[in-house]
PyMOL commands that place a pseudoatom at each C-alpha (Angstrom):
pseudoatom trace, name=CA, resn=MET, resi=1, chain=A, elem=C, hetatm=0, pos=[34.634, 34.906, -41.715]
pseudoatom trace, name=CA, resn=PHE, resi=2, chain=A, elem=C, hetatm=0, pos=[35.320, 32.964, -38.755]
pseudoatom trace, name=CA, resn=VAL, resi=3, chain=A, elem=C, hetatm=0, pos=[38.141, 30.971, -38.024]
pseudoatom trace, name=CA, resn=LEU, resi=4, chain=A, elem=C, hetatm=0, pos=[38.601, 29.196, -34.401]
pseudoatom trace, name=CA, resn=SER, resi=5, chain=A, elem=C, hetatm=0, pos=[42.350, 28.236, -33.718]
pseudoatom trace, name=CA, resn=VAL, resi=6, chain=A, elem=C, hetatm=0, pos=[42.888, 26.093, -30.589]
pseudoatom trace, name=CA, resn=ASN, resi=7, chain=A, elem=C, hetatm=0, pos=[46.571, 24.965, -29.666]
pseudoatom trace, name=CA, resn=LYS, resi=8, chain=A, elem=C, hetatm=0, pos=[46.846, 21.221, -27.706]
pseudoatom trace, name=CA, resn=LYS, resi=9, chain=A, elem=C, hetatm=0, pos=[46.152, 22.678, -24.138]
pseudoatom trace, name=CA, resn=GLY, resi=10, chain=A, elem=C, hetatm=0, pos=[42.804, 24.694, -25.493]
pseudoatom trace, name=CA, resn=LEU, resi=11, chain=A, elem=C, hetatm=0, pos=[42.025, 21.330, -27.028]
pseudoatom trace, name=CA, resn=LYS, resi=12, chain=A, elem=C, hetatm=0, pos=[42.043, 19.156, -23.733]
pseudoatom trace, name=CA, resn=LYS, resi=13, chain=A, elem=C, hetatm=0, pos=[40.419, 21.718, -22.174]
pseudoatom trace, name=CA, resn=TYR, resi=14, chain=A, elem=C, hetatm=0, pos=[37.044, 21.632, -24.886]
pseudoatom trace, name=CA, resn=LEU, resi=15, chain=A, elem=C, hetatm=0, pos=[37.239, 17.830, -24.207]
pseudoatom trace, name=CA, resn=PHE, resi=16, chain=A, elem=C, hetatm=0, pos=[37.413, 17.749, -20.684]
pseudoatom trace, name=CA, resn=VAL, resi=17, chain=A, elem=C, hetatm=0, pos=[34.427, 20.386, -20.226]
pseudoatom trace, name=CA, resn=ALA, resi=18, chain=A, elem=C, hetatm=0, pos=[32.475, 18.175, -23.217]
pseudoatom trace, name=CA, resn=LEU, resi=19, chain=A, elem=C, hetatm=0, pos=[33.242, 14.729, -21.280]
pseudoatom trace, name=CA, resn=LEU, resi=20, chain=A, elem=C, hetatm=0, pos=[32.359, 16.292, -18.345]
pseudoatom trace, name=CA, resn=LEU, resi=21, chain=A, elem=C, hetatm=0, pos=[28.853, 17.545, -19.738]
pseudoatom trace, name=CA, resn=VAL, resi=22, chain=A, elem=C, hetatm=0, pos=[28.027, 13.729, -21.129]
pseudoatom trace, name=CA, resn=ALA, resi=23, chain=A, elem=C, hetatm=0, pos=[28.819, 12.787, -17.731]
pseudoatom trace, name=CA, resn=LEU, resi=24, chain=A, elem=C, hetatm=0, pos=[26.484, 14.803, -15.805]
pseudoatom trace, name=CA, resn=PHE, resi=25, chain=A, elem=C, hetatm=0, pos=[24.028, 14.198, -18.502]
pseudoatom trace, name=CA, resn=ILE, resi=26, chain=A, elem=C, hetatm=0, pos=[24.110, 10.366, -17.952]
pseudoatom trace, name=CA, resn=SER, resi=27, chain=A, elem=C, hetatm=0, pos=[24.103, 10.779, -14.251]
pseudoatom trace, name=CA, resn=ALA, resi=28, chain=A, elem=C, hetatm=0, pos=[20.816, 12.517, -14.552]
pseudoatom trace, name=CA, resn=GLU, resi=29, chain=A, elem=C, hetatm=0, pos=[19.285, 10.324, -16.781]
pseudoatom trace, name=CA, resn=LEU, resi=30, chain=A, elem=C, hetatm=0, pos=[20.289, 7.614, -14.388]
pseudoatom trace, name=CA, resn=PHE, resi=31, chain=A, elem=C, hetatm=0, pos=[18.986, 9.391, -11.369]
pseudoatom trace, name=CA, resn=ILE, resi=32, chain=A, elem=C, hetatm=0, pos=[15.539, 10.335, -12.955]
pseudoatom trace, name=CA, resn=SER, resi=33, chain=A, elem=C, hetatm=0, pos=[15.071, 7.014, -14.469]
pseudoatom trace, name=CA, resn=SER, resi=34, chain=A, elem=C, hetatm=0, pos=[15.443, 5.212, -11.170]
pseudoatom trace, name=CA, resn=ASN, resi=35, chain=A, elem=C, hetatm=0, pos=[13.264, 7.388, -9.271]
pseudoatom trace, name=CA, resn=LYS, resi=36, chain=A, elem=C, hetatm=0, pos=[10.519, 6.961, -11.590]
pseudoatom trace, name=CA, resn=LYS, resi=37, chain=A, elem=C, hetatm=0, pos=[7.441, 5.516, -9.832]
pseudoatom trace, name=CA, resn=GLN, resi=38, chain=A, elem=C, hetatm=0, pos=[6.216, 2.063, -10.560]
pseudoatom trace, name=CA, resn=ASP, resi=39, chain=A, elem=C, hetatm=0, pos=[2.604, 1.879, -11.536]
pseudoatom trace, name=CA, resn=LYS, resi=40, chain=A, elem=C, hetatm=0, pos=[2.103, -1.662, -12.649]
pseudoatom trace, name=CA, resn=ALA, resi=41, chain=A, elem=C, hetatm=0, pos=[3.715, -4.977, -11.391]
pseudoatom trace, name=CA, resn=VAL, resi=42, chain=A, elem=C, hetatm=0, pos=[3.174, -8.403, -12.315]
pseudoatom trace, name=CA, resn=CYS, resi=43, chain=A, elem=C, hetatm=0, pos=[2.707, -11.408, -10.482]
pseudoatom trace, name=CA, resn=SER, resi=44, chain=A, elem=C, hetatm=0, pos=[1.672, -15.094, -12.266]
pseudoatom trace, name=CA, resn=GLY, resi=45, chain=A, elem=C, hetatm=0, pos=[1.282, -13.650, -15.506]
pseudoatom trace, name=CA, resn=ASN, resi=46, chain=A, elem=C, hetatm=0, pos=[-1.343, -10.962, -14.221]
pseudoatom trace, name=CA, resn=GLU, resi=47, chain=A, elem=C, hetatm=0, pos=[-0.348, -7.071, -14.677]
pseudoatom trace, name=CA, resn=TYR, resi=48, chain=A, elem=C, hetatm=0, pos=[-1.891, -5.250, -12.344]
pseudoatom trace, name=CA, resn=SER, resi=49, chain=A, elem=C, hetatm=0, pos=[-2.027, -1.340, -11.376]
pseudoatom trace, name=CA, resn=LEU, resi=50, chain=A, elem=C, hetatm=0, pos=[-0.503, 0.161, -8.150]
pseudoatom trace, name=CA, resn=ALA, resi=51, chain=A, elem=C, hetatm=0, pos=[-2.169, 3.722, -7.906]
pseudoatom trace, name=CA, resn=PHE, resi=52, chain=A, elem=C, hetatm=0, pos=[-3.834, 3.977, -4.457]
pseudoatom trace, name=CA, resn=ASP, resi=53, chain=A, elem=C, hetatm=0, pos=[-4.495, 7.358, -3.883]
pseudoatom trace, name=CA, resn=SER, resi=54, chain=A, elem=C, hetatm=0, pos=[-7.810, 7.902, -3.768]
pseudoatom trace, name=CA, resn=ASP, resi=55, chain=A, elem=C, hetatm=0, pos=[-11.123, 5.565, -2.454]
pseudoatom trace, name=CA, resn=SER, resi=56, chain=A, elem=C, hetatm=0, pos=[-11.601, 5.054, -6.177]
pseudoatom trace, name=CA, resn=ALA, resi=57, chain=A, elem=C, hetatm=0, pos=[-7.981, 3.854, -6.901]
pseudoatom trace, name=CA, resn=ARG, resi=58, chain=A, elem=C, hetatm=0, pos=[-7.889, 1.413, -3.626]
pseudoatom trace, name=CA, resn=LEU, resi=59, chain=A, elem=C, hetatm=0, pos=[-11.638, 0.061, -4.861]
pseudoatom trace, name=CA, resn=ASP, resi=60, chain=A, elem=C, hetatm=0, pos=[-10.519, -0.636, -8.378]
pseudoatom trace, name=CA, resn=PHE, resi=61, chain=A, elem=C, hetatm=0, pos=[-6.714, -2.149, -6.633]
pseudoatom trace, name=CA, resn=ILE, resi=62, chain=A, elem=C, hetatm=0, pos=[-8.910, -4.612, -4.709]
pseudoatom trace, name=CA, resn=SER, resi=63, chain=A, elem=C, hetatm=0, pos=[-11.215, -5.140, -7.490]
pseudoatom trace, name=CA, resn=GLN, resi=64, chain=A, elem=C, hetatm=0, pos=[-8.621, -6.017, -10.329]
pseudoatom trace, name=CA, resn=LEU, resi=65, chain=A, elem=C, hetatm=0, pos=[-7.304, -8.669, -7.763]
pseudoatom trace, name=CA, resn=GLY, resi=66, chain=A, elem=C, hetatm=0, pos=[-10.447, -10.826, -7.951]
pseudoatom trace, name=CA, resn=PHE, resi=67, chain=A, elem=C, hetatm=0, pos=[-12.494, -9.309, -4.564]
pseudoatom trace, name=CA, resn=ASP, resi=68, chain=A, elem=C, hetatm=0, pos=[-15.721, -7.849, -4.412]
pseudoatom trace, name=CA, resn=LYS, resi=69, chain=A, elem=C, hetatm=0, pos=[-15.242, -3.723, -4.886]
pseudoatom trace, name=CA, resn=LYS, resi=70, chain=A, elem=C, hetatm=0, pos=[-16.160, -2.277, -1.627]
pseudoatom trace, name=CA, resn=LEU, resi=71, chain=A, elem=C, hetatm=0, pos=[-13.972, -1.178, 1.238]
pseudoatom trace, name=CA, resn=ASP, resi=72, chain=A, elem=C, hetatm=0, pos=[-13.922, -2.629, 4.375]
pseudoatom trace, name=CA, resn=GLU, resi=73, chain=A, elem=C, hetatm=0, pos=[-11.456, -1.516, 5.781]
pseudoatom trace, name=CA, resn=VAL, resi=74, chain=A, elem=C, hetatm=0, pos=[-10.745, -3.183, 9.181]
pseudoatom trace, name=CA, resn=PHE, resi=75, chain=A, elem=C, hetatm=0, pos=[-7.283, -0.959, 9.998]
pseudoatom trace, name=CA, resn=LYS, resi=76, chain=A, elem=C, hetatm=0, pos=[-4.973, 1.545, 8.744]
pseudoatom trace, name=CA, resn=ASP, resi=77, chain=A, elem=C, hetatm=0, pos=[-1.375, 2.537, 10.735]
pseudoatom trace, name=CA, resn=LYS, resi=78, chain=A, elem=C, hetatm=0, pos=[2.082, 3.082, 9.679]
pseudoatom trace, name=CA, resn=VAL, resi=79, chain=A, elem=C, hetatm=0, pos=[4.754, 1.062, 9.567]
pseudoatom trace, name=CA, resn=THR, resi=80, chain=A, elem=C, hetatm=0, pos=[8.610, 1.567, 8.818]
pseudoatom trace, name=CA, resn=VAL, resi=81, chain=A, elem=C, hetatm=0, pos=[10.613, -0.399, 6.720]
pseudoatom trace, name=CA, resn=PRO, resi=82, chain=A, elem=C, hetatm=0, pos=[13.537, -1.538, 8.374]
pseudoatom trace, name=CA, resn=HIS, resi=83, chain=A, elem=C, hetatm=0, pos=[16.937, -0.033, 7.276]
pseudoatom trace, name=CA, resn=GLN, resi=84, chain=A, elem=C, hetatm=0, pos=[18.195, -4.006, 7.804]
pseudoatom trace, name=CA, resn=PHE, resi=85, chain=A, elem=C, hetatm=0, pos=[16.364, -6.874, 6.843]
pseudoatom trace, name=CA, resn=ASN, resi=86, chain=A, elem=C, hetatm=0, pos=[16.017, -9.294, 9.009]
pseudoatom trace, name=CA, resn=LYS, resi=87, chain=A, elem=C, hetatm=0, pos=[15.549, -13.018, 8.063]
pseudoatom trace, name=CA, resn=THR, resi=88, chain=A, elem=C, hetatm=0, pos=[11.950, -12.676, 8.214]
pseudoatom trace, name=CA, resn=TYR, resi=89, chain=A, elem=C, hetatm=0, pos=[11.655, -9.301, 6.281]
pseudoatom trace, name=CA, resn=GLN, resi=90, chain=A, elem=C, hetatm=0, pos=[14.396, -11.569, 3.883]
pseudoatom trace, name=CA, resn=SER, resi=91, chain=A, elem=C, hetatm=0, pos=[11.134, -14.018, 3.645]
pseudoatom trace, name=CA, resn=TYR, resi=92, chain=A, elem=C, hetatm=0, pos=[8.508, -11.355, 2.990]
pseudoatom trace, name=CA, resn=ASN, resi=93, chain=A, elem=C, hetatm=0, pos=[10.816, -9.440, 0.344]
pseudoatom trace, name=CA, resn=GLU, resi=94, chain=A, elem=C, hetatm=0, pos=[10.624, -12.575, -1.203]
pseudoatom trace, name=CA, resn=LEU, resi=95, chain=A, elem=C, hetatm=0, pos=[7.536, -12.667, -1.465]
pseudoatom trace, name=CA, resn=GLN, resi=96, chain=A, elem=C, hetatm=0, pos=[7.216, -9.088, -2.440]
pseudoatom trace, name=CA, resn=LEU, resi=97, chain=A, elem=C, hetatm=0, pos=[9.095, -10.273, -5.476]
pseudoatom trace, name=CA, resn=LEU, resi=98, chain=A, elem=C, hetatm=0, pos=[7.237, -12.939, -6.596]
pseudoatom trace, name=CA, resn=GLN, resi=99, chain=A, elem=C, hetatm=0, pos=[4.519, -10.033, -7.081]
pseudoatom trace, name=CA, resn=GLY, resi=100, chain=A, elem=C, hetatm=0, pos=[6.725, -7.470, -8.747]
pseudoatom trace, name=CA, resn=LEU, resi=101, chain=A, elem=C, hetatm=0, pos=[7.199, -5.414, -5.740]
pseudoatom trace, name=CA, resn=ASP, resi=102, chain=A, elem=C, hetatm=0, pos=[10.515, -4.911, -4.209]
pseudoatom trace, name=CA, resn=LEU, resi=103, chain=A, elem=C, hetatm=0, pos=[10.517, -3.386, -0.186]
pseudoatom trace, name=CA, resn=SER, resi=104, chain=A, elem=C, hetatm=0, pos=[14.405, -2.865, -0.012]
pseudoatom trace, name=CA, resn=LYS, resi=105, chain=A, elem=C, hetatm=0, pos=[13.782, 0.403, -2.359]
pseudoatom trace, name=CA, resn=TYR, resi=106, chain=A, elem=C, hetatm=0, pos=[12.084, 1.417, 0.812]
pseudoatom trace, name=CA, resn=LYS, resi=107, chain=A, elem=C, hetatm=0, pos=[14.469, 0.680, 3.507]
pseudoatom trace, name=CA, resn=GLY, resi=108, chain=A, elem=C, hetatm=0, pos=[14.587, 3.024, 6.539]
pseudoatom trace, name=CA, resn=GLU, resi=109, chain=A, elem=C, hetatm=0, pos=[11.187, 4.499, 5.195]
pseudoatom trace, name=CA, resn=THR, resi=110, chain=A, elem=C, hetatm=0, pos=[7.977, 4.880, 6.888]
pseudoatom trace, name=CA, resn=VAL, resi=111, chain=A, elem=C, hetatm=0, pos=[4.812, 3.909, 5.054]
pseudoatom trace, name=CA, resn=ASP, resi=112, chain=A, elem=C, hetatm=0, pos=[0.699, 3.414, 4.998]
pseudoatom trace, name=CA, resn=ARG, resi=113, chain=A, elem=C, hetatm=0, pos=[0.004, -0.285, 5.811]
pseudoatom trace, name=CA, resn=TYR, resi=114, chain=A, elem=C, hetatm=0, pos=[-4.488, -1.359, 5.196]
pseudoatom trace, name=CA, resn=TYR, resi=115, chain=A, elem=C, hetatm=0, pos=[-6.061, -4.047, 6.175]
pseudoatom trace, name=CA, resn=PHE, resi=116, chain=A, elem=C, hetatm=0, pos=[-9.005, -4.814, 4.450]
pseudoatom trace, name=CA, resn=ALA, resi=117, chain=A, elem=C, hetatm=0, pos=[-11.660, -7.769, 4.852]
pseudoatom trace, name=CA, resn=VAL, resi=118, chain=A, elem=C, hetatm=0, pos=[-12.395, -9.153, 1.123]
pseudoatom trace, name=CA, resn=LYS, resi=119, chain=A, elem=C, hetatm=0, pos=[-14.303, -11.865, -0.213]
pseudoatom trace, name=CA, resn=LYS, resi=120, chain=A, elem=C, hetatm=0, pos=[-13.568, -13.032, -3.738]
pseudoatom trace, name=CA, resn=ALA, resi=121, chain=A, elem=C, hetatm=0, pos=[-16.112, -11.845, -6.465]
pseudoatom trace, name=CA, resn=ASP, resi=122, chain=A, elem=C, hetatm=0, pos=[-16.643, -15.045, -7.764]
pseudoatom trace, name=CA, resn=ALA, resi=123, chain=A, elem=C, hetatm=0, pos=[-16.337, -17.093, -4.620]
pseudoatom trace, name=CA, resn=SER, resi=124, chain=A, elem=C, hetatm=0, pos=[-19.235, -20.166, -4.399]
pseudoatom trace, name=CA, resn=THR, resi=125, chain=A, elem=C, hetatm=0, pos=[-21.033, -20.396, -1.139]
pseudoatom trace, name=CA, resn=VAL, resi=126, chain=A, elem=C, hetatm=0, pos=[-18.409, -23.461, -0.120]
pseudoatom trace, name=CA, resn=ASP, resi=127, chain=A, elem=C, hetatm=0, pos=[-15.338, -21.029, -0.772]
pseudoatom trace, name=CA, resn=THR, resi=128, chain=A, elem=C, hetatm=0, pos=[-16.817, -18.448, 0.870]
pseudoatom trace, name=CA, resn=ILE, resi=129, chain=A, elem=C, hetatm=0, pos=[-17.572, -20.416, 4.231]
pseudoatom trace, name=CA, resn=LYS, resi=130, chain=A, elem=C, hetatm=0, pos=[-14.131, -21.814, 3.944]
pseudoatom trace, name=CA, resn=ARG, resi=131, chain=A, elem=C, hetatm=0, pos=[-12.191, -18.300, 3.554]
pseudoatom trace, name=CA, resn=SER, resi=132, chain=A, elem=C, hetatm=0, pos=[-14.627, -16.318, 5.798]
pseudoatom trace, name=CA, resn=CYS, resi=133, chain=A, elem=C, hetatm=0, pos=[-11.512, -14.784, 7.322]
pseudoatom trace, name=CA, resn=LEU, resi=134, chain=A, elem=C, hetatm=0, pos=[-9.827, -13.406, 3.971]
pseudoatom trace, name=CA, resn=TYR, resi=135, chain=A, elem=C, hetatm=0, pos=[-7.572, -10.289, 4.496]
pseudoatom trace, name=CA, resn=LEU, resi=136, chain=A, elem=C, hetatm=0, pos=[-6.096, -7.921, 2.395]
pseudoatom trace, name=CA, resn=CYS, resi=137, chain=A, elem=C, hetatm=0, pos=[-2.663, -5.997, 3.895]
pseudoatom trace, name=CA, resn=VAL, resi=138, chain=A, elem=C, hetatm=0, pos=[-1.295, -3.367, 1.231]
pseudoatom trace, name=CA, resn=LEU, resi=139, chain=A, elem=C, hetatm=0, pos=[1.594, -0.995, 1.989]
pseudoatom trace, name=CA, resn=SER, resi=140, chain=A, elem=C, hetatm=0, pos=[1.463, 2.019, 0.143]
pseudoatom trace, name=CA, resn=LYS, resi=141, chain=A, elem=C, hetatm=0, pos=[3.871, 5.122, -0.178]
pseudoatom trace, name=CA, resn=GLY, resi=142, chain=A, elem=C, hetatm=0, pos=[2.879, 7.762, -1.633]
pseudoatom trace, name=CA, resn=GLY, resi=143, chain=A, elem=C, hetatm=0, pos=[-0.505, 6.896, -3.504]
pseudoatom trace, name=CA, resn=THR, resi=144, chain=A, elem=C, hetatm=0, pos=[1.294, 3.511, -4.580]
pseudoatom trace, name=CA, resn=VAL, resi=145, chain=A, elem=C, hetatm=0, pos=[1.325, 0.343, -3.741]
pseudoatom trace, name=CA, resn=ILE, resi=146, chain=A, elem=C, hetatm=0, pos=[4.706, -0.467, -2.663]
pseudoatom trace, name=CA, resn=GLY, resi=147, chain=A, elem=C, hetatm=0, pos=[4.079, -4.144, -0.812]
pseudoatom trace, name=CA, resn=GLY, resi=148, chain=A, elem=C, hetatm=0, pos=[1.406, -6.073, 0.824]
pseudoatom trace, name=CA, resn=HIS, resi=149, chain=A, elem=C, hetatm=0, pos=[0.007, -9.593, 1.281]
pseudoatom trace, name=CA, resn=LEU, resi=150, chain=A, elem=C, hetatm=0, pos=[-3.238, -12.197, 1.879]
pseudoatom trace, name=CA, resn=GLU, resi=151, chain=A, elem=C, hetatm=0, pos=[-3.590, -13.691, 4.896]
pseudoatom trace, name=CA, resn=SER, resi=152, chain=A, elem=C, hetatm=0, pos=[-6.778, -16.141, 6.177]
pseudoatom trace, name=CA, resn=GLY, resi=153, chain=A, elem=C, hetatm=0, pos=[-6.402, -14.180, 9.959]
pseudoatom trace, name=CA, resn=LEU, resi=154, chain=A, elem=C, hetatm=0, pos=[-6.119, -18.114, 11.122]
pseudoatom trace, name=CA, resn=GLN, resi=155, chain=A, elem=C, hetatm=0, pos=[-2.735, -18.457, 13.353]
pseudoatom trace, name=CA, resn=ASN, resi=156, chain=A, elem=C, hetatm=0, pos=[0.283, -20.175, 11.984]
pseudoatom trace, name=CA, resn=ASP, resi=157, chain=A, elem=C, hetatm=0, pos=[-1.072, -19.869, 8.287]
pseudoatom trace, name=CA, resn=LYS, resi=158, chain=A, elem=C, hetatm=0, pos=[1.313, -18.712, 5.394]
pseudoatom trace, name=CA, resn=ILE, resi=159, chain=A, elem=C, hetatm=0, pos=[0.810, -15.233, 3.919]
pseudoatom trace, name=CA, resn=THR, resi=160, chain=A, elem=C, hetatm=0, pos=[0.625, -15.459, 0.025]
pseudoatom trace, name=CA, resn=THR, resi=161, chain=A, elem=C, hetatm=0, pos=[0.995, -12.599, -2.626]
pseudoatom trace, name=CA, resn=PHE, resi=162, chain=A, elem=C, hetatm=0, pos=[-2.171, -11.147, -3.745]
pseudoatom trace, name=CA, resn=PHE, resi=163, chain=A, elem=C, hetatm=0, pos=[-2.869, -13.481, -6.079]
pseudoatom trace, name=CA, resn=GLY, resi=164, chain=A, elem=C, hetatm=0, pos=[-2.249, -16.566, -3.520]
pseudoatom trace, name=CA, resn=GLU, resi=165, chain=A, elem=C, hetatm=0, pos=[0.829, -17.601, -4.705]
pseudoatom trace, name=CA, resn=LYS, resi=166, chain=A, elem=C, hetatm=0, pos=[2.959, -19.064, -1.488]
pseudoatom trace, name=CA, resn=THR, resi=167, chain=A, elem=C, hetatm=0, pos=[7.347, -18.565, -0.760]
pseudoatom trace, name=CA, resn=GLY, resi=168, chain=A, elem=C, hetatm=0, pos=[9.085, -21.407, -0.829]
for i in range(1, 168): cmd.bond("trace and resi %d" % i, "trace and resi %d" % (i + 1))
show_as sticks, trace
zoom trace
């Protein structure tokens, strides 16, 4: 028969170790869950995939937004998300938040920026003429969409979410 006897000093030590282990476990869970890659977002009630790690995934991303399924990449470069957001970046991040994304998670990081010339898959001839210069900008990190917008290419025209919503 095995009997464990513990005095007050020993009990405090076991209790301290148990609480420490629980705290470490909770911290590890919070760290793991906060670093999970976001794979879907929602904008205007539309859930969309953020996969962007191959030409096929890029085509699927463009297609799910309602654009013709073809890759007309205008250009690709790298940009750095600033550590501190000025008024312009705060406004741009508000647009990202509307589409279920948040650039503040990427402050100080260098990300890929893609521009695509796009046309609506179901566009009429009149709509195509009105929107002949529609560009999709996508910000990507590690094969996942982290931000972006639509723009007409016209000077002083407002940018919109992937689904055409404007801020304020």
